[in-house]
MOPAC internal coordinates of N, CA, C and O (Angstrom, degrees):
PM7 1SCF
backbone

  N    0.0000 0     0.00 0     0.00 0    0    0    0
  C    1.4522 1     0.00 0     0.00 0    1    0    0
  C    1.5298 1   110.36 1     0.00 0    2    1    0
  O    1.2310 1   120.60 1   163.86 1    3    2    1
  N    1.3236 1   116.45 1   -16.14 1    3    2    1
  C    1.4502 1   119.48 1  -177.99 1    5    3    2
  C    1.5104 1   114.64 1   -89.78 1    6    5    3
  O    1.2310 1   119.49 1   178.97 1    7    6    5
  N    1.3354 1   118.57 1    -1.03 1    7    6    5
  C    1.4652 1   118.46 1  -179.98 1    9    7    6
  C    1.5223 1   110.00 1  -132.32 1   10    9    7
  O    1.2310 1   119.51 1    78.40 1   11   10    9
  N    1.3169 1   118.53 1  -101.60 1   11   10    9
  C    1.4633 1   121.67 1  -177.43 1   13   11   10
  C    1.5298 1   108.69 1  -101.26 1   14   13   11
  O    1.2310 1   120.96 1   -77.66 1   15   14   13
  N    1.3234 1   115.77 1   102.34 1   15   14   13
  C    1.4643 1   119.98 1  -179.81 1   17   15   14
  C    1.5246 1   109.49 1   -71.30 1   18   17   15
  O    1.2310 1   120.88 1   -35.07 1   19   18   17
  N    1.3257 1   115.92 1   144.93 1   19   18   17
  C    1.4581 1   122.55 1  -174.27 1   21   19   18
  C    1.5213 1   111.21 1   110.41 1   22   21   19
  O    1.2310 1   121.03 1   169.84 1   23   22   21
  N    1.3391 1   115.63 1   -10.16 1   23   22   21
  C    1.4637 1   122.49 1   178.47 1   25   23   22
  C    1.5193 1   108.83 1  -126.90 1   26   25   23
  O    1.2310 1   120.40 1   -30.55 1   27   26   25
  N    1.3243 1   116.83 1   149.45 1   27   26   25
  C    1.4600 1   121.01 1   175.49 1   29   27   26
  C    1.5289 1   108.88 1   -60.56 1   30   29   27
  O    1.2310 1   120.70 1   -33.32 1   31   30   29
  N    1.3181 1   116.26 1   146.68 1   31   30   29
  C    1.4578 1   121.17 1   178.35 1   33   31   30
  C    1.5215 1   112.07 1   -56.38 1   34   33   31
  O    1.2310 1   120.43 1   -44.16 1   35   34   33
  N    1.2991 1   116.78 1   135.84 1   35   34   33
  C    1.4703 1   124.53 1   178.22 1   37   35   34
  C    1.5254 1   113.92 1    61.21 1   38   37   35
  O    1.2310 1   120.10 1  -159.91 1   39   38   37
  N    1.3353 1   117.41 1    20.09 1   39   38   37
  C    1.4666 1   118.74 1  -177.78 1   41   39   38
  C    1.5246 1   113.32 1   -93.76 1   42   41   39
  O    1.2310 1   119.66 1   162.16 1   43   42   41
  N    1.3157 1   118.25 1   -17.84 1   43   42   41
  C    1.4636 1   120.74 1   178.69 1   45   43   42
  C    1.5236 1   106.49 1   -86.68 1   46   45   43
  O    1.2310 1   120.71 1   -74.05 1   47   46   45
  N    1.3175 1   116.24 1   105.95 1   47   46   45
  C    1.4565 1   120.08 1  -172.40 1   49   47   46
  C    1.5135 1   111.03 1  -161.98 1   50   49   47
  O    1.2310 1   120.21 1   -31.86 1   51   50   49
  N    1.3401 1   117.21 1   148.14 1   51   50   49
  C    1.4666 1   119.07 1   169.16 1   53   51   50
  C    1.5226 1   109.36 1   -62.43 1   54   53   51
  O    1.2310 1   120.72 1   -30.41 1   55   54   53
  N    1.3322 1   116.23 1   149.59 1   55   54   53
  C    1.4634 1   121.04 1  -179.94 1   57   55   54
  C    1.5209 1   110.18 1  -120.32 1   58   57   55
  O    1.2310 1   121.63 1   -23.41 1   59   58   57
  N    1.3326 1   114.49 1   156.59 1   59   58   57
  C    1.4548 1   121.54 1   177.55 1   61   59   58
  C    1.5192 1   107.76 1  -135.56 1   62   61   59
  O    1.2310 1   120.76 1   -96.93 1   63   62   61
  N    1.3237 1   116.15 1    83.07 1   63   62   61
  C    1.4624 1   120.92 1   179.64 1   65   63   62
  C    1.5148 1   112.10 1    78.54 1   66   65   63
  O    1.2310 1   121.40 1    22.11 1   67   66   65
  N    1.3362 1   114.92 1  -157.89 1   67   66   65
  C    1.4588 1   121.60 1  -179.84 1   69   67   66
  C    1.5236 1   109.36 1  -128.43 1   70   69   67
  O    1.2310 1   120.83 1   -25.58 1   71   70   69
  N    1.3463 1   116.01 1   154.42 1   71   70   69
  C    1.4607 1   119.36 1   178.22 1   73   71   70
  C    1.5313 1   109.92 1   -86.13 1   74   73   71
  O    1.2310 1   119.96 1     6.57 1   75   74   73
  N    1.3299 1   117.69 1  -173.43 1   75   74   73
  C    1.4659 1   122.00 1  -174.80 1   77   75   74
  C    1.5271 1   113.53 1   -64.56 1   78   77   75
  O    1.2310 1   119.91 1   157.98 1   79   78   77
  N    1.3322 1   117.77 1   -22.02 1   79   78   77
  C    1.4677 1   120.27 1   178.76 1   81   79   78
  C    1.5284 1   112.27 1   -94.27 1   82   81   79
  O    1.2310 1   120.15 1  -177.50 1   83   82   81
  N    1.3277 1   117.33 1     2.50 1   83   82   81
  C    1.4572 1   121.53 1   177.84 1   85   83   82
  C    1.5172 1   114.51 1    89.96 1   86   85   83
  O    1.2310 1   120.36 1  -177.60 1   87   86   85
  N    1.3349 1   116.91 1     2.40 1   87   86   85
  C    1.4642 1   120.70 1   177.75 1   89   87   86
  C    1.5225 1   109.86 1   -83.42 1   90   89   87
  O    1.2310 1   120.06 1   -29.82 1   91   90   89
  N    1.3429 1   117.49 1   150.18 1   91   90   89
  C    1.4649 1   119.42 1   178.53 1   93   91   90
  C    1.5271 1   111.26 1   -59.59 1   94   93   91
  O    1.2310 1   120.34 1   -42.86 1   95   94   93
  N    1.3256 1   116.96 1   137.14 1   95   94   93
  C    1.4591 1   122.51 1   177.09 1   97   95   94
  C    1.5203 1   107.97 1   -88.82 1   98   97   95
  O    1.2310 1   121.04 1   -76.38 1   99   98   97
  N    1.3269 1   115.61 1   103.62 1   99   98   97
  C    1.4665 1   121.52 1  -175.84 1  101   99   98
  C    1.5160 1   109.78 1   -83.60 1  102  101   99
  O    1.2310 1   121.15 1   -53.28 1  103  102  101
  N    1.3293 1   115.40 1   126.72 1  103  102  101
  C    1.4589 1   120.02 1  -175.87 1  105  103  102
  C    1.5213 1   112.96 1  -104.14 1  106  105  103
  O    1.2310 1   119.98 1   176.35 1  107  106  105
  N    1.3266 1   117.64 1    -3.65 1  107  106  105
  C    1.4582 1   119.64 1  -177.94 1  109  107  106
  C    1.5093 1   110.48 1    76.91 1  110  109  107
  O    1.2310 1   120.73 1     2.12 1  111  110  109
  N    1.2897 1   116.20 1  -177.88 1  111  110  109
  C    1.4534 1   121.06 1  -179.40 1  113  111  110
  C    1.5096 1   110.55 1  -130.50 1  114  113  111
  O    1.2310 1   121.02 1   -19.19 1  115  114  113
  N    1.3008 1   115.65 1   160.81 1  115  114  113
  C    1.4617 1   120.31 1   177.15 1  117  115  114
  C    1.5307 1   111.18 1   -95.89 1  118  117  115
  O    1.2310 1   121.09 1   165.81 1  119  118  117
  N    1.3465 1   115.53 1   -14.19 1  119  118  117
  C    1.4597 1   120.53 1   179.57 1  121  119  118
  C    1.5305 1   108.57 1  -133.35 1  122  121  119
  O    1.2310 1   120.40 1   -50.36 1  123  122  121
  N    1.3312 1   116.83 1   129.64 1  123  122  121
  C    1.4577 1   120.52 1   177.57 1  125  123  122
  C    1.5139 1   110.69 1  -138.02 1  126  125  123
  O    1.2310 1   121.54 1   -24.74 1  127  126  125
  N    1.3070 1   114.66 1   155.26 1  127  126  125
  C    1.4628 1   122.05 1   175.28 1  129  127  126
  C    1.5224 1   107.12 1  -151.57 1  130  129  127
  O    1.2310 1   120.28 1   -45.97 1  131  130  129
  N    1.3200 1   117.08 1   134.03 1  131  130  129
  C    1.4650 1   119.87 1   173.09 1  133  131  130
  C    1.5244 1   108.74 1  -144.18 1  134  133  131
  O    1.2310 1   121.61 1   -29.65 1  135  134  133
  N    1.3173 1   114.52 1   150.35 1  135  134  133
  C    1.4508 1   120.58 1  -177.67 1  137  135  134
  C    1.5172 1   108.56 1  -148.31 1  138  137  135
  O    1.2310 1   120.45 1   -29.41 1  139  138  137
  N    1.3268 1   116.75 1   150.59 1  139  138  137
  C    1.4628 1   122.74 1   179.14 1  141  139  138
  C    1.5159 1   109.81 1  -135.15 1  142  141  139
  O    1.2310 1   121.89 1   -31.88 1  143  142  141
  N    1.3098 1   113.99 1   148.12 1  143  142  141
  C    1.4554 1   121.45 1   171.78 1  145  143  142
  C    1.5205 1   105.84 1  -126.03 1  146  145  143
  O    1.2310 1   120.38 1   -56.93 1  147  146  145
  N    1.3346 1   116.89 1   123.07 1  147  146  145
  C    1.4579 1   121.29 1  -178.19 1  149  147  146
  C    1.5182 1   110.39 1  -126.48 1  150  149  147
  O    1.2310 1   121.68 1   -33.15 1  151  150  149
  N    1.3166 1   114.40 1   146.85 1  151  150  149
  C    1.4604 1   122.61 1   173.91 1  153  151  150
  C    1.5139 1   106.19 1  -126.58 1  154  153  151
  O    1.2310 1   120.09 1   -56.86 1  155  154  153
  N    1.3354 1   117.43 1   123.14 1  155  154  153
  C    1.4620 1   118.81 1  -177.87 1  157  155  154
  C    1.5316 1   110.69 1  -124.08 1  158  157  155
  O    1.2310 1   121.83 1   -30.48 1  159  158  157
  N    1.3312 1   114.11 1   149.52 1  159  158  157
  C    1.4663 1   121.38 1   177.11 1  161  159  158
  C    1.5257 1   107.50 1  -133.80 1  162  161  159
  O    1.2310 1   120.52 1   -39.69 1  163  162  161
  N    1.3315 1   116.62 1   140.31 1  163  162  161
  C    1.4648 1   118.70 1   177.25 1  165  163  162
  C    1.5250 1   110.71 1   -69.57 1  166  165  163
  O    1.2310 1   120.75 1   -44.06 1  167  166  165
  N    1.3262 1   116.17 1   135.94 1  167  166  165
  C    1.4656 1   121.29 1   175.50 1  169  167  166
  C    1.5229 1   110.82 1   -97.92 1  170  169  167
  O    1.2310 1   121.56 1   126.23 1  171  170  169
  N    1.3301 1   114.62 1   -53.77 1  171  170  169
  C    1.4614 1   121.56 1   178.33 1  173  171  170
  C    1.5308 1   106.73 1  -132.43 1  174  173  171
  O    1.2310 1   120.08 1   -90.98 1  175  174  173
  N    1.3408 1   117.46 1    89.02 1  175  174  173
  C    1.4655 1   119.64 1  -175.27 1  177  175  174
  C    1.5358 1   113.72 1   -55.89 1  178  177  175
  O    1.2310 1   119.78 1   142.93 1  179  178  177
  N    1.3492 1   118.03 1   -37.07 1  179  178  177
  C    1.4659 1   120.27 1  -179.42 1  181  179  178
  C    1.5220 1   111.96 1   -63.55 1  182  181  179
  O    1.2310 1   120.41 1   147.99 1  183  182  181
  N    1.3207 1   116.82 1   -32.01 1  183  182  181
  C    1.4696 1   121.80 1   179.71 1  185  183  182
  C    1.5257 1   112.22 1   -93.17 1  186  185  183
  O    1.2310 1   120.43 1  -178.78 1  187  186  185
  N    1.3341 1   116.79 1     1.22 1  187  186  185
  C    1.4676 1   122.49 1  -177.49 1  189  187  186
  C    1.5280 1   110.71 1    55.34 1  190  189  187
  O    1.2310 1   121.01 1  -127.85 1  191  190  189
  N    1.3229 1   115.68 1    52.15 1  191  190  189
  C    1.4591 1   122.89 1   179.62 1  193  191  190
  C    1.5269 1   108.72 1  -118.15 1  194  193  191
  O    1.2310 1   120.73 1   -42.00 1  195  194  193
  N    1.3236 1   116.21 1   138.00 1  195  194  193
  C    1.4605 1   120.25 1   179.07 1  197  195  194
  C    1.5230 1   110.86 1  -143.94 1  198  197  195
  O    1.2310 1   121.38 1   -20.63 1  199  198  197
  N    1.3225 1   114.96 1   159.37 1  199  198  197
  C    1.4617 1   122.88 1   175.31 1  201  199  198
  C    1.5216 1   107.71 1  -110.81 1  202  201  199
  O    1.2310 1   120.75 1   -35.68 1  203  202  201
  N    1.3264 1   116.18 1   144.32 1  203  202  201
  C    1.4611 1   120.15 1   178.05 1  205  203  202
  C    1.5231 1   110.00 1  -131.88 1  206  205  203
  O    1.2310 1   121.60 1   -29.13 1  207  206  205
  N    1.3005 1   114.54 1   150.87 1  207  206  205
  C    1.4652 1   123.02 1   168.87 1  209  207  206
  C    1.5258 1   105.41 1  -117.29 1  210  209  207
  O    1.2310 1   120.09 1   -38.84 1  211  210  209
  N    1.3134 1   117.43 1   141.16 1  211  210  209
  C    1.4588 1   119.47 1  -174.63 1  213  211  210
  C    1.5204 1   111.44 1  -143.38 1  214  213  211
  O    1.2310 1   122.23 1   -18.86 1  215  214  213
  N    1.3164 1   113.33 1   161.14 1  215  214  213
  C    1.4631 1   122.66 1   167.72 1  217  215  214
  C    1.5267 1   106.23 1  -139.31 1  218  217  215
  O    1.2310 1   120.41 1   -47.94 1  219  218  217
  N    1.3156 1   116.83 1   132.06 1  219  218  217
  C    1.4676 1   123.54 1  -179.71 1  221  219  218
  C    1.5208 1   109.14 1  -117.52 1  222  221  219
  O    1.2310 1   120.93 1   -27.12 1  223  222  221
  N    1.3251 1   115.82 1   152.88 1  223  222  221
  C    1.4550 1   120.89 1   177.10 1  225  223  222
  C    1.5182 1   107.70 1  -146.69 1  226  225  223
  O    1.2310 1   120.27 1   -42.51 1  227  226  225
  N    1.3175 1   117.10 1   137.49 1  227  226  225
  C    1.4495 1   120.15 1   178.76 1  229  227  226
  C    1.5152 1   112.39 1  -146.51 1  230  229  227
  O    1.2310 1   121.66 1   -25.52 1  231  230  229
  N    1.3231 1   114.43 1   154.48 1  231  230  229
  C    1.4624 1   122.20 1   176.89 1  233  231  230
  C    1.5249 1   107.69 1  -136.18 1  234  233  231
  O    1.2310 1   120.95 1   -33.26 1  235  234  233
  N    1.3298 1   115.79 1   146.74 1  235  234  233
  C    1.4592 1   120.72 1   177.20 1  237  235  234
  C    1.5237 1   108.20 1  -149.85 1  238  237  235
  O    1.2310 1   120.85 1   -30.31 1  239  238  237
  N    1.2989 1   115.99 1   149.69 1  239  238  237
  C    1.4572 1   120.07 1   177.47 1  241  239  238
  C    1.5096 1   111.65 1  -165.22 1  242  241  239
  O    1.2310 1   122.21 1   -16.73 1  243  242  241
  N    1.3103 1   113.37 1   163.27 1  243  242  241
  C    1.4573 1   119.72 1   176.78 1  245  243  242
  C    1.5280 1   110.18 1   -88.43 1  246  245  243
  O    1.2310 1   120.85 1   141.09 1  247  246  245
  N    1.3399 1   115.98 1   -38.91 1  247  246  245
  C    1.4647 1   120.19 1  -179.46 1  249  247  246
  C    1.5201 1   112.97 1  -111.68 1  250  249  247
  O    1.2310 1   120.21 1   154.00 1  251  250  249
  N    1.3581 1   117.21 1   -26.00 1  251  250  249
  C    1.4663 1   120.52 1   177.44 1  253  251  250
  C    1.5213 1   109.16 1  -153.60 1  254  253  251
  O    1.2310 1   121.07 1   -18.51 1  255  254  253
  N    1.3118 1   115.56 1   161.49 1  255  254  253
  C    1.4547 1   121.00 1  -179.41 1  257  255  254
  C    1.5214 1   113.25 1   -71.67 1  258  257  255
  O    1.2310 1   119.45 1   167.37 1  259  258  257
  N    1.2951 1   118.66 1   -12.63 1  259  258  257
  C    1.4565 1   120.67 1  -175.60 1  261  259  258
  C    1.5267 1   113.79 1   -87.71 1  262  261  259
  O    1.2310 1   119.55 1  -177.30 1  263  262  261
  N    1.3276 1   118.47 1     2.70 1  263  262  261
  C    1.4648 1   120.81 1  -177.16 1  265  263  262
  C    1.5247 1   112.51 1   -67.77 1  266  265  263
  O    1.2310 1   119.67 1   132.61 1  267  266  265
  N    1.3267 1   118.23 1   -47.39 1  267  266  265
  C    1.4627 1   122.17 1  -179.52 1  269  267  266
  C    1.5221 1   108.31 1  -132.25 1  270  269  267
  O    1.2310 1   120.81 1   -53.44 1  271  270  269
  N    1.3330 1   116.06 1   126.56 1  271  270  269
  C    1.4624 1   122.19 1   178.00 1  273  271  270
  C    1.5182 1   108.00 1  -128.43 1  274  273  271
  O    1.2310 1   120.35 1   -50.10 1  275  274  273
  N    1.3308 1   116.94 1   129.90 1  275  274  273
  C    1.4564 1   121.31 1   178.23 1  277  275  274
  C    1.5245 1   109.25 1  -142.31 1  278  277  275
  O    1.2310 1   121.19 1   -22.60 1  279  278  277
  N    1.3157 1   115.32 1   157.40 1  279  278  277
  C    1.4541 1   121.44 1   177.26 1  281  279  278
  C    1.5137 1   110.04 1  -140.82 1  282  281  279
  O    1.2310 1   121.38 1    -9.74 1  283  282  281
  N    1.3142 1   114.97 1   170.26 1  283  282  281
  C    1.4510 1   121.19 1   176.98 1  285  283  282
  C    1.5187 1   109.72 1  -156.58 1  286  285  283
  O    1.2310 1   120.78 1   -22.85 1  287  286  285
  N    1.3218 1   116.11 1   157.15 1  287  286  285
  C    1.4647 1   120.86 1   177.65 1  289  287  286
  C    1.5175 1   108.70 1  -145.70 1  290  289  287
  O    1.2310 1   120.89 1   -18.87 1  291  290  289
  N    1.3193 1   115.90 1   161.13 1  291  290  289
  C    1.4495 1   118.67 1   177.85 1  293  291  290
  C    1.5122 1   112.45 1   166.97 1  294  293  291
  O    1.2310 1   121.98 1    18.99 1  295  294  293
  N    1.3175 1   113.82 1  -161.01 1  295  294  293
  C    1.4640 1   122.04 1   179.84 1  297  295  294
  C    1.5230 1   108.60 1  -132.20 1  298  297  295
  O    1.2310 1   121.02 1   -21.69 1  299  298  297
  N    1.3252 1   115.66 1   158.31 1  299  298  297
  C    1.4582 1   119.51 1   176.48 1  301  299  298
  C    1.5201 1   109.71 1  -145.46 1  302  301  299
  O    1.2310 1   121.76 1   -20.24 1  303  302  301
  N    1.3057 1   114.23 1   159.76 1  303  302  301
  C    1.4486 1   123.25 1   175.31 1  305  303  302
  C    1.5129 1   106.67 1  -118.13 1  306  305  303
  O    1.2310 1   120.33 1   -55.59 1  307  306  305
  N    1.3363 1   116.98 1   124.41 1  307  306  305
  C    1.4618 1   121.68 1  -178.98 1  309  307  306
  C    1.5160 1   109.16 1  -118.50 1  310  309  307
  O    1.2310 1   120.65 1   -44.45 1  311  310  309
  N    1.3339 1   116.37 1   135.55 1  311  310  309
  C    1.4473 1   121.95 1   178.22 1  313  311  310
  C    1.5150 1   107.99 1  -135.95 1  314  313  311
  O    1.2310 1   120.49 1   -56.05 1  315  314  313
  N    1.3039 1   116.67 1   123.95 1  315  314  313
  C    1.4580 1   122.05 1   177.29 1  317  315  314
  C    1.5279 1   106.97 1   -86.96 1  318  317  315
  O    1.2310 1   120.85 1   -98.04 1  319  318  317
  N    1.3317 1   115.99 1    81.96 1  319  318  317
  C    1.4591 1   123.39 1  -173.75 1  321  319  318
  C    1.5331 1   110.73 1   -78.73 1  322  321  319
  O    1.2310 1   120.36 1   -11.81 1  323  322  321
  N    1.3325 1   116.91 1   168.19 1  323  322  321
  C    1.4659 1   119.98 1   177.53 1  325  323  322
  C    1.5329 1   113.82 1   -61.80 1  326  325  323
  O    1.2310 1   119.78 1   155.88 1  327  326  325
  N    1.3365 1   118.03 1   -24.12 1  327  326  325
  C    1.4736 1   120.17 1   179.10 1  329  327  326
  C    1.5240 1   112.79 1   -93.87 1  330  329  327
  O    1.2310 1   120.23 1   179.35 1  331  330  329
  N    1.3080 1   117.16 1    -0.65 1  331  330  329
  C    1.4580 1   121.62 1   178.94 1  333  331  330
  C    1.5141 1   111.28 1   130.43 1  334  333  331
  O    1.2310 1   120.07 1    -9.70 1  335  334  333
  N    1.3239 1   117.47 1   170.30 1  335  334  333
  C    1.4621 1   120.87 1  -179.49 1  337  335  334
  C    1.5358 1   111.33 1   -64.35 1  338  337  335
  O    1.2310 1   120.79 1   -47.27 1  339  338  337
  N    1.3077 1   116.10 1   132.73 1  339  338  337
  C    1.4546 1   123.36 1   179.05 1  341  339  338
  C    1.5202 1   107.54 1  -116.99 1  342  341  339
  O    1.2310 1   119.98 1   -45.88 1  343  342  341
  N    1.3237 1   117.65 1   134.12 1  343  342  341
  C    1.4660 1   121.03 1  -178.25 1  345  343  342
  C    1.5302 1   110.04 1  -135.80 1  346  345  343
  O    1.2310 1   121.14 1   -51.89 1  347  346  345
  N    1.3282 1   115.43 1   128.11 1  347  346  345
  C    1.4604 1   123.41 1   173.59 1  349  347  346
  C    1.5190 1   107.06 1  -111.43 1  350  349  347
  O    1.2310 1   119.88 1   -57.41 1  351  350  349
  N    1.3226 1   117.83 1   122.59 1  351  350  349
  C    1.4588 1   122.74 1  -174.61 1  353  351  350
  C    1.5194 1   109.94 1  -118.28 1  354  353  351
  O    1.2310 1   121.05 1   -49.24 1  355  354  353
  N    1.3208 1   115.60 1   130.76 1  355  354  353
  C    1.4605 1   123.17 1   174.81 1  357  355  354
  C    1.5197 1   106.27 1  -117.20 1  358  357  355
  O    1.2310 1   120.11 1   -68.44 1  359  358  357
  N    1.3357 1   117.40 1   111.56 1  359  358  357
  C    1.4627 1   121.61 1  -170.04 1  361  359  358
  C    1.5209 1   111.97 1  -129.58 1  362  361  359
  O    1.2310 1   121.68 1   -21.61 1  363  362  361
  N    1.3192 1   114.38 1   158.39 1  363  362  361
  C    1.4633 1   122.94 1   173.76 1  365  363  362
  C    1.5151 1   108.52 1  -132.31 1  366  365  363
  O    1.2310 1   119.91 1   -40.44 1  367  366  365
  N    1.3316 1   117.78 1   139.56 1  367  366  365
  C    1.4590 1   120.36 1   178.55 1  369  367  366
  C    1.5259 1   111.33 1   -76.81 1  370  369  367
  O    1.2310 1   121.42 1   -25.83 1  371  370  369
  N    1.3125 1   114.90 1   154.17 1  371  370  369
  C    1.4716 1   123.01 1   171.84 1  373  371  370
  C    1.5247 1   106.37 1  -121.39 1  374  373  371
  O    1.2310 1   120.46 1   -51.79 1  375  374  373
  N    1.3146 1   116.73 1   128.21 1  375  374  373
  C    1.4649 1   120.58 1   176.94 1  377  375  374
  C    1.5073 1   113.82 1    76.02 1  378  377  375
  O    1.2310 1   119.77 1  -155.90 1  379  378  377
  N    1.3444 1   118.04 1    24.10 1  379  378  377
  C    1.4660 1   119.17 1   179.96 1  381  379  378
  C    1.5235 1   110.07 1   -68.83 1  382  381  379
  O    1.2310 1   121.88 1   -28.81 1  383  382  381
  N    1.3044 1   114.01 1   151.19 1  383  382  381
  C    1.4669 1   122.40 1  -177.89 1  385  383  382
  C    1.5296 1   109.24 1  -119.50 1  386  385  383
  O    1.2310 1   119.61 1   -19.57 1  387  386  385
  N    1.3266 1   118.34 1   160.43 1  387  386  385
  C    1.4638 1   119.94 1   175.35 1  389  387  386
  C    1.5269 1   110.25 1   -55.54 1  390  389  387
  O    1.2310 1   120.79 1   -45.51 1  391  390  389
  N    1.3182 1   116.10 1   134.49 1  391  390  389
  C    1.4620 1   120.92 1  -178.80 1  393  391  390
  C    1.5146 1   114.40 1    94.95 1  394  393  391
  O    1.2310 1   119.52 1   168.48 1  395  394  393
  N    1.3437 1   118.51 1   -11.52 1  395  394  393
  C    1.4626 1   120.56 1   177.56 1  397  395  394
  C    1.5262 1   109.64 1   -69.78 1  398  397  395
  O    1.2310 1   120.77 1   -36.88 1  399  398  397
  N    1.3179 1   116.13 1   143.12 1  399  398  397
  C    1.4668 1   122.07 1   176.33 1  401  399  398
  C    1.5225 1   108.05 1   -92.32 1  402  401  399
  O    1.2310 1   120.72 1   -81.86 1  403  402  401
  N    1.3244 1   116.22 1    98.14 1  403  402  401
  C    1.4633 1   119.63 1  -177.52 1  405  403  402
  C    1.5237 1   110.32 1   -98.66 1  406  405  403
  O    1.2310 1   121.44 1   -20.57 1  407  406  405
  N    1.3195 1   114.86 1   159.43 1  407  406  405
  C    1.4559 1   121.62 1   175.81 1  409  407  406
  C    1.5216 1   107.97 1  -144.95 1  410  409  407
  O    1.2310 1   121.10 1   -33.94 1  411  410  409
  N    1.3222 1   115.50 1   146.06 1  411  410  409
  C    1.4638 1   119.67 1  -179.64 1  413  411  410
  C    1.5204 1   112.33 1  -108.51 1  414  413  411
  O    1.2310 1   119.78 1   170.86 1  415  414  413
  N    1.3382 1   118.02 1    -9.14 1  415  414  413
  C    1.4558 1   121.38 1  -179.35 1  417  415  414
  C    1.5147 1   109.70 1  -139.69 1  418  417  415
  O    1.2310 1   120.65 1   -45.18 1  419  418  417
  N    1.3399 1   116.36 1   134.82 1  419  418  417
  C    1.4550 1   122.46 1   175.21 1  421  419  418
  C    1.5194 1   108.43 1  -137.32 1  422  421  419
  O    1.2310 1   120.93 1   -28.51 1  423  422  421
  N    1.3100 1   115.83 1   151.49 1  423  422  421
  C    1.4527 1   122.47 1  -178.33 1  425  423  422
  C    1.5188 1   108.53 1  -137.62 1  426  425  423
  O    1.2310 1   119.92 1   -47.06 1  427  426  425
  N    1.3071 1   117.76 1   132.94 1  427  426  425
  C    1.4674 1   120.61 1   174.73 1  429  427  426
  C    1.5221 1   109.38 1  -137.92 1  430  429  427
  O    1.2310 1   121.76 1   -25.25 1  431  430  429
  N    1.2916 1   114.23 1   154.75 1  431  430  429
  C    1.4601 1   121.41 1   170.32 1  433  431  430
  C    1.5170 1   105.76 1  -137.25 1  434  433  431
  O    1.2310 1   120.47 1   -49.22 1  435  434  433
  N    1.3063 1   116.71 1   130.78 1  435  434  433
  C    1.4581 1   121.98 1  -178.15 1  437  435  434
  C    1.5199 1   110.34 1   120.47 1  438  437  435
  O    1.2310 1   121.39 1    -4.37 1  439  438  437
  N    1.3114 1   114.94 1   175.63 1  439  438  437
  C    1.4613 1   122.48 1  -175.96 1  441  439  438
  C    1.5215 1   112.18 1   -67.18 1  442  441  439
  O    1.2310 1   120.85 1   -36.33 1  443  442  441
  N    1.3415 1   115.98 1   143.67 1  443  442  441
  C    1.4536 1   122.26 1   169.87 1  445  443  442
  C    1.5128 1   108.48 1   -97.13 1  446  445  443
  O    1.2310 1   120.47 1   -34.56 1  447  446  445
  N    1.3161 1   116.72 1   145.44 1  447  446  445
  C    1.4672 1   120.13 1   178.16 1  449  447  446
  C    1.4919 1   109.88 1  -112.53 1  450  449  447
  O    1.2310 1   120.10 1   180.00 1  451  450  449

């Protein structure tokens, strides 16, 4: 939820073969970049609840940033509850490729960094 929404966390990565179970062996990258653009509107100001629309974009690579590029877009509902910030995210990937681990729903509670 902290980078490119629409993909599983830490799933956008260069790979080096497959592991013993046949899953891609993700090696991470030495260079990364991610950016988000969000538009939010208050839904219930007294309850500190708002709706947002977003678009995310990220790049990662071992030798250059142009190796893997992915994006995502969607909407979210944010509520600053008494136990901490709660966020429900409904996302879709942009530019997904076969083998990408995508997700359409994410949930967090607690501070975002």
